[in-house]
N, CA, C and O atoms as a GROMACS GRO file, in nm:
protein
  420
    1ALA      N    1  -7.820   0.674   0.697
    1ALA     CA    2  -8.003   0.753   0.781
    1ALA      C    3  -7.996   0.634   0.830
    1ALA      O    4  -8.071   0.629   0.927
    2HIS      N    5  -7.931   0.513   0.808
    2HIS     CA    6  -7.988   0.329   0.870
    2HIS      C    7  -7.942   0.366   0.988
    2HIS      O    8  -8.015   0.357   1.086
    3LEU      N    9  -7.834   0.406   0.996
    3LEU     CA   10  -7.780   0.383   1.085
    3LEU      C   11  -7.868   0.507   1.249
    3LEU      O   12  -7.926   0.470   1.352
    4ARG      N   13  -7.842   0.626   1.207
    4ARG     CA   14  -7.942   0.728   1.262
    4ARG      C   15  -8.119   0.631   1.313
    4ARG      O   16  -8.179   0.597   1.415
    5TYR      N   17  -8.131   0.625   1.194
    5TYR     CA   18  -8.270   0.504   1.223
    5TYR      C   19  -8.220   0.407   1.360
    5TYR      O   20  -8.248   0.439   1.475
    6LEU      N   21  -8.146   0.292   1.327
    6LEU     CA   22  -8.103   0.258   1.447
    6LEU      C   23  -8.090   0.322   1.539
    6LEU      O   24  -8.190   0.295   1.605
    7HIS      N   25  -8.010   0.423   1.617
    7HIS     CA   26  -8.001   0.499   1.701
    7HIS      C   27  -8.126   0.533   1.773
    7HIS      O   28  -8.146   0.526   1.894
    8HIS      N   29  -8.236   0.585   1.649
    8HIS     CA   30  -8.358   0.624   1.736
    8HIS      C   31  -8.423   0.523   1.797
    8HIS      O   32  -8.469   0.546   1.909
    9ALA      N   33  -8.441   0.387   1.736
    9ALA     CA   34  -8.486   0.274   1.759
    9ALA      C   35  -8.416   0.200   1.862
    9ALA      O   36  -8.461   0.086   1.876
   10CYS      N   37  -8.284   0.243   1.965
   10CYS     CA   38  -8.247   0.249   2.072
   10CYS      C   39  -8.328   0.313   2.187
   10CYS      O   40  -8.333   0.277   2.305
   11GLY      N   41  -8.397   0.430   2.118
   11GLY     CA   42  -8.458   0.537   2.247
   11GLY      C   43  -8.606   0.509   2.196
   11GLY      O   44  -8.679   0.606   2.222
   12HIS      N   45  -8.684   0.384   2.119
   12HIS     CA   46  -8.786   0.392   2.145
   12HIS      C   47  -8.889   0.378   2.240
   12HIS      O   48  -8.884   0.265   2.287
   13GLN      N   49  -8.991   0.452   2.294
   13GLN     CA   50  -9.019   0.382   2.415
   13GLN      C   51  -9.107   0.228   2.403
   13GLN      O   52  -9.114   0.156   2.502
   14LEU      N   53  -9.162   0.196   2.291
   14LEU     CA   54  -9.191   0.096   2.300
   14LEU      C   55  -9.094  -0.025   2.320
   14LEU      O   56  -9.112  -0.122   2.394
   15LEU      N   57  -9.009  -0.003   2.253
   15LEU     CA   58  -8.890  -0.119   2.234
   15LEU      C   59  -8.851  -0.140   2.415
   15LEU      O   60  -8.865  -0.234   2.493
   16GLN      N   61  -8.790   0.024   2.432
   16GLN     CA   62  -8.779  -0.018   2.630
   16GLN      C   63  -8.873  -0.032   2.697
   16GLN      O   64  -8.854  -0.039   2.818
   17ALA      N   65  -9.008  -0.042   2.646
   17ALA     CA   66  -9.141  -0.080   2.777
   17ALA      C   67  -9.109  -0.230   2.749
   17ALA      O   68  -9.124  -0.299   2.849
   18ILE      N   69  -9.065  -0.303   2.629
   18ILE     CA   70  -9.054  -0.455   2.623
   18ILE      C   71  -8.942  -0.507   2.701
   18ILE      O   72  -8.964  -0.604   2.772
   19VAL      N   73  -8.780  -0.434   2.696
   19VAL     CA   74  -8.720  -0.546   2.713
   19VAL      C   75  -8.657  -0.492   2.908
   19VAL      O   76  -8.577  -0.536   2.990
   20LEU      N   77  -8.744  -0.388   2.900
   20LEU     CA   78  -8.789  -0.400   3.065
   20LEU      C   79  -8.844  -0.494   3.138
   20LEU      O   80  -8.802  -0.554   3.238
   21SER      N   81  -8.961  -0.502   3.067
   21SER     CA   82  -9.020  -0.628   3.087
   21SER      C   83  -9.005  -0.740   3.074
   21SER      O   84  -9.101  -0.816   3.087
   22VAL      N   85  -8.887  -0.783   3.045
   22VAL     CA   86  -8.878  -0.905   3.020
   22VAL      C   87  -8.712  -0.934   3.032
   22VAL      O   88  -8.652  -1.040   3.018
   23PHE      N   89  -8.668  -0.820   3.060
   23PHE     CA   90  -8.521  -0.820   3.125
   23PHE      C   91  -8.484  -0.807   3.240
   23PHE      O   92  -8.414  -0.883   3.307
   24TRP      N   93  -8.555  -0.659   3.281
   24TRP     CA   94  -8.586  -0.586   3.451
   24TRP      C   95  -8.666  -0.639   3.545
   24TRP      O   96  -8.778  -0.650   3.496
   25ARG      N   97  -8.664  -0.670   3.635
   25ARG     CA   98  -8.774  -0.690   3.735
   25ARG      C   99  -8.782  -0.573   3.843
   25ARG      O  100  -8.676  -0.520   3.875
   26ALA      N  101  -8.903  -0.531   3.902
   26ALA     CA  102  -8.817  -0.386   3.994
   26ALA      C  103  -8.821  -0.447   4.122
   26ALA      O  104  -8.846  -0.368   4.214
   27THR      N  105  -8.796  -0.613   4.166
   27THR     CA  106  -8.696  -0.626   4.252
   27THR      C  107  -8.607  -0.608   4.246
   27THR      O  108  -8.547  -0.609   4.353
   28TYR      N  109  -8.542  -0.584   4.148
   28TYR     CA  110  -8.371  -0.566   4.137
   28TYR      C  111  -8.335  -0.365   4.164
   28TYR      O  112  -8.406  -0.265   4.154
   29PRO      N  113  -8.206  -0.388   4.198
   29PRO     CA  114  -8.173  -0.231   4.167
   29PRO      C  115  -8.233  -0.149   4.086
   29PRO      O  116  -8.280  -0.200   3.984
   30VAL      N  117  -8.245  -0.034   4.100
   30VAL     CA  118  -8.304   0.103   4.010
   30VAL      C  119  -8.181   0.076   3.955
   30VAL      O  120  -8.191  -0.012   3.870
   31GLN      N  121  -8.037   0.127   3.974
   31GLN     CA  122  -7.937   0.146   3.910
   31GLN      C  123  -7.828   0.022   3.885
   31GLN      O  124  -7.719   0.017   3.943
   32PRO      N  125  -7.868  -0.063   3.805
   32PRO     CA  126  -7.765  -0.212   3.841
   32PRO      C  127  -7.662  -0.202   3.828
   32PRO      O  128  -7.647  -0.116   3.741
   33SER      N  129  -7.543  -0.248   3.870
   33SER     CA  130  -7.381  -0.232   3.803
   33SER      C  131  -7.423  -0.329   3.662
   33SER      O  132  -7.530  -0.386   3.644
   34LEU      N  133  -7.327  -0.329   3.590
   34LEU     CA  134  -7.278  -0.382   3.485
   34LEU      C  135  -7.293  -0.523   3.452
   34LEU      O  136  -7.304  -0.571   3.339
   35ASP      N  137  -7.292  -0.575   3.552
   35ASP     CA  138  -7.246  -0.713   3.602
   35ASP      C  139  -7.369  -0.784   3.624
   35ASP      O  140  -7.397  -0.889   3.567
   36GLU      N  141  -7.453  -0.719   3.718
   36GLU     CA  142  -7.621  -0.780   3.711
   36GLU      C  143  -7.659  -0.758   3.573
   36GLU      O  144  -7.706  -0.850   3.505
   37LEU      N  145  -7.633  -0.582   3.506
   37LEU     CA  146  -7.719  -0.587   3.400
   37LEU      C  147  -7.661  -0.722   3.331
   37LEU      O  148  -7.730  -0.818   3.365
   38LEU      N  149  -7.599  -0.742   3.281
   38LEU     CA  150  -7.502  -0.815   3.211
   38LEU      C  151  -7.591  -0.978   3.225
   38LEU      O  152  -7.647  -1.046   3.139
   39ASP      N  153  -7.569  -1.002   3.402
   39ASP     CA  154  -7.670  -1.146   3.450
   39ASP      C  155  -7.832  -1.122   3.369
   39ASP      O  156  -7.897  -1.205   3.305
   40ARG      N  157  -7.854  -1.023   3.391
   40ARG     CA  158  -8.010  -1.038   3.310
   40ARG      C  159  -8.047  -1.063   3.215
   40ARG      O  160  -8.159  -1.108   3.190
   41PHE      N  161  -7.941  -1.034   3.123
   41PHE     CA  162  -7.942  -1.023   2.965
   41PHE      C  163  -7.885  -1.132   2.916
   41PHE      O  164  -7.774  -1.156   2.869
   42ASP      N  165  -8.012  -1.214   2.944
   42ASP     CA  166  -7.953  -1.387   2.916
   42ASP      C  167  -8.016  -1.396   2.775
   42ASP      O  168  -8.138  -1.387   2.777
   43VAL      N  169  -7.964  -1.410   2.664
   43VAL     CA  170  -8.015  -1.377   2.481
   43VAL      C  171  -7.930  -1.494   2.419
   43VAL      O  172  -7.821  -1.537   2.457
   44THR      N  173  -8.025  -1.542   2.291
   44THR     CA  174  -7.941  -1.681   2.223
   44THR      C  175  -7.897  -1.595   2.088
   44THR      O  176  -7.992  -1.539   2.032
   45VAL      N  177  -7.769  -1.578   2.030
   45VAL     CA  178  -7.771  -1.528   1.899
   45VAL      C  179  -7.845  -1.626   1.838
   45VAL      O  180  -7.871  -1.727   1.902
   46ASN      N  181  -7.889  -1.612   1.711
   46ASN     CA  182  -7.998  -1.677   1.626
   46ASN      C  183  -8.021  -1.649   1.495
   46ASN      O  184  -8.132  -1.615   1.453
   47LYS      N  185  -7.871  -1.666   1.388
   47LYS     CA  186  -7.842  -1.654   1.272
   47LYS      C  187  -7.924  -1.632   1.155
   47LYS      O  188  -7.910  -1.566   1.052
   48SER      N  189  -8.048  -1.737   1.222
   48SER     CA  190  -8.114  -1.777   1.088
   48SER      C  191  -8.315  -1.736   1.141
   48SER      O  192  -8.428  -1.758   1.097
   49CYS      N  193  -8.269  -1.687   1.224
   49CYS     CA  194  -8.394  -1.629   1.327
   49CYS      C  195  -8.466  -1.523   1.212
   49CYS      O  196  -8.582  -1.564   1.208
   50CYS      N  197  -8.461  -1.464   1.164
   50CYS     CA  198  -8.547  -1.340   1.080
   50CYS      C  199  -8.592  -1.471   0.958
   50CYS      O  200  -8.518  -1.560   0.919
   51ASP      N  201  -8.705  -1.452   0.925
   51ASP     CA  202  -8.776  -1.514   0.810
   51ASP      C  203  -8.839  -1.441   0.691
   51ASP      O  204  -8.900  -1.477   0.590
   52GLY      N  205  -8.784  -1.278   0.762
   52GLY     CA  206  -8.787  -1.186   0.692
   52GLY      C  207  -8.965  -1.085   0.622
   52GLY      O  208  -9.003  -1.012   0.531
   53THR      N  209  -9.012  -1.153   0.746
   53THR     CA  210  -9.167  -1.090   0.778
   53THR      C  211  -9.132  -0.980   0.838
   53THR      O  212  -9.217  -0.892   0.819
   54LEU      N  213  -9.044  -0.946   0.903
   54LEU     CA  214  -9.048  -0.821   0.979
   54LEU      C  215  -8.997  -0.738   0.892
   54LEU      O  216  -8.923  -0.777   0.802
   55SER      N  217  -9.048  -0.549   0.916
   55SER     CA  218  -8.998  -0.520   0.745
   55SER      C  219  -8.921  -0.412   0.826
   55SER      O  220  -8.882  -0.319   0.755
   56THR      N  221  -8.893  -0.403   0.939
   56THR     CA  222  -8.788  -0.264   1.037
   56THR      C  223  -8.708  -0.346   1.140
   56THR      O  224  -8.739  -0.456   1.185
   57PRO      N  225  -8.598  -0.273   1.170
   57PRO     CA  226  -8.515  -0.322   1.276
   57PRO      C  227  -8.558  -0.304   1.358
   57PRO      O  228  -8.540  -0.390   1.444
   58LEU      N  229  -8.644  -0.185   1.394
   58LEU     CA  230  -8.775  -0.154   1.546
   58LEU      C  231  -8.850  -0.315   1.576
   58LEU      O  232  -8.841  -0.386   1.676
   59ALA      N  233  -8.910  -0.333   1.474
   59ALA     CA  234  -8.987  -0.456   1.540
   59ALA      C  235  -8.942  -0.598   1.520
   59ALA      O  236  -9.013  -0.698   1.535
   60GLY      N  237  -8.786  -0.598   1.475
   60GLY     CA  238  -8.730  -0.711   1.480
   60GLY      C  239  -8.643  -0.705   1.620
   60GLY      O  240  -8.600  -0.811   1.666
   61ALA      N  241  -8.622  -0.602   1.673
   61ALA     CA  242  -8.596  -0.631   1.783
   61ALA      C  243  -8.712  -0.597   1.929
   61ALA      O  244  -8.713  -0.596   2.052
   62CYS      N  245  -8.769  -0.580   1.850
   62CYS     CA  246  -8.915  -0.624   1.985
   62CYS      C  247  -8.963  -0.762   1.969
   62CYS      O  248  -9.031  -0.811   2.060
   63ARG      N  249  -8.936  -0.832   1.864
   63ARG     CA  250  -8.932  -0.981   1.833
   63ARG      C  251  -8.836  -1.049   1.936
   63ARG      O  252  -8.871  -1.122   2.028
   64ALA      N  253  -8.683  -1.005   1.898
   64ALA     CA  254  -8.581  -1.056   1.998
   64ALA      C  255  -8.623  -1.031   2.089
   64ALA      O  256  -8.658  -1.135   2.145
   65ALA      N  257  -8.650  -0.917   2.165
   65ALA     CA  258  -8.657  -0.895   2.307
   65ALA      C  259  -8.768  -0.997   2.376
   65ALA      O  260  -8.739  -1.051   2.483
   66ARG      N  261  -8.867  -1.018   2.327
   66ARG     CA  262  -8.990  -1.130   2.356
   66ARG      C  263  -8.916  -1.268   2.364
   66ARG      O  264  -8.890  -1.347   2.455
   67LEU      N  265  -8.889  -1.263   2.209
   67LEU     CA  266  -8.846  -1.449   2.240
   67LEU      C  267  -8.663  -1.410   2.270
   67LEU      O  268  -8.592  -1.480   2.197
   68GLN      N  269  -8.597  -1.331   2.344
   68GLN     CA  270  -8.457  -1.371   2.416
   68GLN      C  271  -8.358  -1.400   2.314
   68GLN      O  272  -8.238  -1.406   2.339
   69SER      N  273  -8.408  -1.416   2.201
   69SER     CA  274  -8.352  -1.444   2.045
   69SER      C  275  -8.354  -1.372   1.930
   69SER      O  276  -8.446  -1.314   1.872
   70GLY      N  277  -8.227  -1.385   1.904
   70GLY     CA  278  -8.234  -1.259   1.749
   70GLY      C  279  -8.095  -1.256   1.719
   70GLY      O  280  -8.006  -1.288   1.798
   71SER      N  281  -8.075  -1.210   1.582
   71SER     CA  282  -7.964  -1.161   1.539
   71SER      C  283  -7.898  -1.062   1.620
   71SER      O  284  -7.956  -0.991   1.703
   72MET      N  285  -7.747  -1.058   1.589
   72MET     CA  286  -7.653  -0.987   1.683
   72MET      C  287  -7.690  -0.829   1.676
   72MET      O  288  -7.631  -0.761   1.760
   73THR      N  289  -7.786  -0.753   1.582
   73THR     CA  290  -7.797  -0.713   1.564
   73THR      C  291  -7.938  -0.627   1.616
   73THR      O  292  -7.945  -0.517   1.670
   74GLU      N  293  -8.033  -0.712   1.583
   74GLU     CA  294  -8.164  -0.696   1.724
   74GLU      C  295  -8.115  -0.725   1.833
   74GLU      O  296  -8.188  -0.673   1.918
   75LEU      N  297  -7.994  -0.805   1.904
   75LEU     CA  298  -7.981  -0.781   2.060
   75LEU      C  299  -7.906  -0.687   2.106
   75LEU      O  300  -7.899  -0.655   2.225
   76ALA      N  301  -7.847  -0.639   2.020
   76ALA     CA  302  -7.711  -0.489   2.026
   76ALA      C  303  -7.879  -0.414   2.026
   76ALA      O  304  -7.916  -0.353   2.127
   77LEU      N  305  -7.920  -0.420   1.970
   77LEU     CA  306  -8.043  -0.250   2.004
   77LEU      C  307  -8.141  -0.304   2.105
   77LEU      O  308  -8.198  -0.214   2.165
   78CYS      N  309  -8.175  -0.418   2.138
   78CYS     CA  310  -8.201  -0.426   2.282
   78CYS      C  311  -8.138  -0.413   2.396
   78CYS      O  312  -8.205  -0.383   2.495
   79PHE      N  313  -7.986  -0.432   2.407
   79PHE     CA  314  -7.944  -0.406   2.486
   79PHE      C  315  -7.908  -0.264   2.551
   79PHE      O  316  -7.911  -0.226   2.668
   80VAL      N  317  -7.871  -0.195   2.422
   80VAL     CA  318  -7.859  -0.019   2.443
   80VAL      C  319  -8.028   0.038   2.469
   80VAL      O  320  -8.045   0.139   2.539
   81ALA      N  321  -8.151  -0.039   2.405
   81ALA     CA  322  -8.225   0.026   2.480
   81ALA      C  323  -8.249  -0.017   2.644
   81ALA      O  324  -8.310   0.055   2.723
   82LEU      N  325  -8.221  -0.077   2.660
   82LEU     CA  326  -8.167  -0.169   2.816
   82LEU      C  327  -8.124  -0.064   2.849
   82LEU      O  328  -8.185   0.042   2.860
   83CYS      N  329  -8.044  -0.081   2.861
   83CYS     CA  330  -7.892   0.063   2.925
   83CYS      C  331  -7.992   0.192   2.921
   83CYS      O  332  -8.054   0.201   3.027
   84ARG      N  333  -8.014   0.261   2.857
   84ARG     CA  334  -8.085   0.352   2.790
   84ARG      C  335  -8.224   0.364   2.890
   84ARG      O  336  -8.241   0.473   2.946
   85ALA      N  337  -8.331   0.245   2.915
   85ALA     CA  338  -8.423   0.278   3.020
   85ALA      C  339  -8.400   0.234   3.129
   85ALA      O  340  -8.496   0.187   3.190
   86LEU      N  341  -8.274   0.233   3.191
   86LEU     CA  342  -8.246   0.223   3.380
   86LEU      C  343  -8.138   0.328   3.312
   86LEU      O  344  -8.026   0.278   3.319
   87GLY      N  345  -8.137   0.477   3.238
   87GLY     CA  346  -8.093   0.573   3.301
   87GLY      C  347  -7.928   0.548   3.236
   87GLY      O  348  -7.870   0.657   3.237
   88ILE      N  349  -7.870   0.475   3.200
   88ILE     CA  350  -7.691   0.432   3.161
   88ILE      C  351  -7.677   0.492   3.020
   88ILE      O  352  -7.744   0.431   2.937
   89PRO      N  353  -7.623   0.573   2.983
   89PRO     CA  354  -7.589   0.593   2.915
   89PRO      C  355  -7.504   0.524   2.818
   89PRO      O  356  -7.389   0.494   2.848
   90ALA      N  357  -7.573   0.487   2.659
   90ALA     CA  358  -7.550   0.389   2.621
   90ALA      C  359  -7.524   0.393   2.460
   90ALA      O  360  -7.628   0.408   2.394
   91ARG      N  361  -7.417   0.384   2.392
   91ARG     CA  362  -7.446   0.421   2.215
   91ARG      C  363  -7.364   0.298   2.150
   91ARG      O  364  -7.259   0.235   2.161
   92LEU      N  365  -7.494   0.308   2.066
   92LEU     CA  366  -7.483   0.149   1.933
   92LEU      C  367  -7.362   0.199   1.872
   92LEU      O  368  -7.325   0.315   1.855
   93VAL      N  369  -7.304   0.079   1.841
   93VAL     CA  370  -7.189   0.116   1.757
   93VAL      C  371  -7.138  -0.034   1.643
   93VAL      O  372  -7.093  -0.144   1.676
   94VAL      N  373  -7.172   0.023   1.501
   94VAL     CA  374  -7.216  -0.080   1.445
   94VAL      C  375  -7.062  -0.139   1.371
   94VAL      O  376  -7.000  -0.048   1.426
   95ALA      N  377  -6.995  -0.185   1.324
   95ALA     CA  378  -6.855  -0.234   1.281
   95ALA      C  379  -6.910  -0.295   1.110
   95ALA      O  380  -7.011  -0.360   1.084
   96MET      N  381  -6.826  -0.256   1.038
   96MET     CA  382  -6.877  -0.280   0.865
   96MET      C  383  -6.803  -0.378   0.901
   96MET      O  384  -6.742  -0.356   1.005
   97GLY      N  385  -6.776  -0.542   0.822
   97GLY     CA  386  -6.708  -0.598   0.752
   97GLY      C  387  -6.666  -0.582   0.622
   97GLY      O  388  -6.710  -0.505   0.537
   98PRO      N  389  -6.568  -0.670   0.615
   98PRO     CA  390  -6.535  -0.655   0.438
   98PRO      C  391  -6.601  -0.717   0.343
   98PRO      O  392  -6.635  -0.835   0.347
   99SER      N  393  -6.625  -0.622   0.236
   99SER     CA  394  -6.701  -0.739   0.151
   99SER      C  395  -6.707  -0.851   0.080
   99SER      O  396  -6.610  -0.884   0.012
  100SER      N  397  -6.857  -0.949   0.083
  100SER     CA  398  -6.796  -1.090   0.044
  100SER      C  399  -6.708  -1.074  -0.131
  100SER      O  400  -6.672  -1.175  -0.191
  101ASN      N  401  -6.687  -0.928  -0.189
  101ASN     CA  402  -6.670  -0.931  -0.330
  101ASN      C  403  -6.510  -0.851  -0.317
  101ASN      O  404  -6.462  -0.803  -0.420
  102ALA      N  405  -6.441  -0.841  -0.199
  102ALA     CA  406  -6.354  -0.804  -0.171
  102ALA      C  407  -6.212  -0.889  -0.155
  102ALA      O  408  -6.193  -0.941  -0.046
  103LYS      N  409  -6.114  -0.905  -0.256
  103LYS     CA  410  -6.017  -0.962  -0.252
  103LYS      C  411  -5.902  -0.925  -0.171
  103LYS      O  412  -5.848  -0.815  -0.164
  104PRO      N  413  -5.875  -1.024  -0.113
  104PRO     CA  414  -5.751  -1.040  -0.016
  104PRO      C  415  -5.636  -1.000  -0.071
  104PRO      O  416  -5.602  -1.022  -0.187
  105GLN      N  417  -5.561  -0.930   0.030
  105GLN     CA  418  -5.450  -0.897  -0.010
  105GLN      C  419  -5.314  -0.951   0.024
  105GLN      O  420  -5.213  -0.903  -0.029
   0.00000   0.00000   0.00000
């Protein structure tokens, strides 16, 4: 259910409006190349950016877009939302790392 929520957050109109206003301007082509899109998506990954005050990934992604800094998940949501807002098909892919309790083999 959590992954479905993240997928929905990428398509949320508020997040798409914020990422368009922060990372894209009307002077740029409507259909950007991937290189142009990556050049505009200038962000800083910050592992300690979350102080626990934001209750949802959508709220965190909106904050990360405005600050151009956030966790890897928040910035991934922003990038997928930006692609979708520009009409570029995009899907959020999540990889689960090993549990910290897992024993090495």
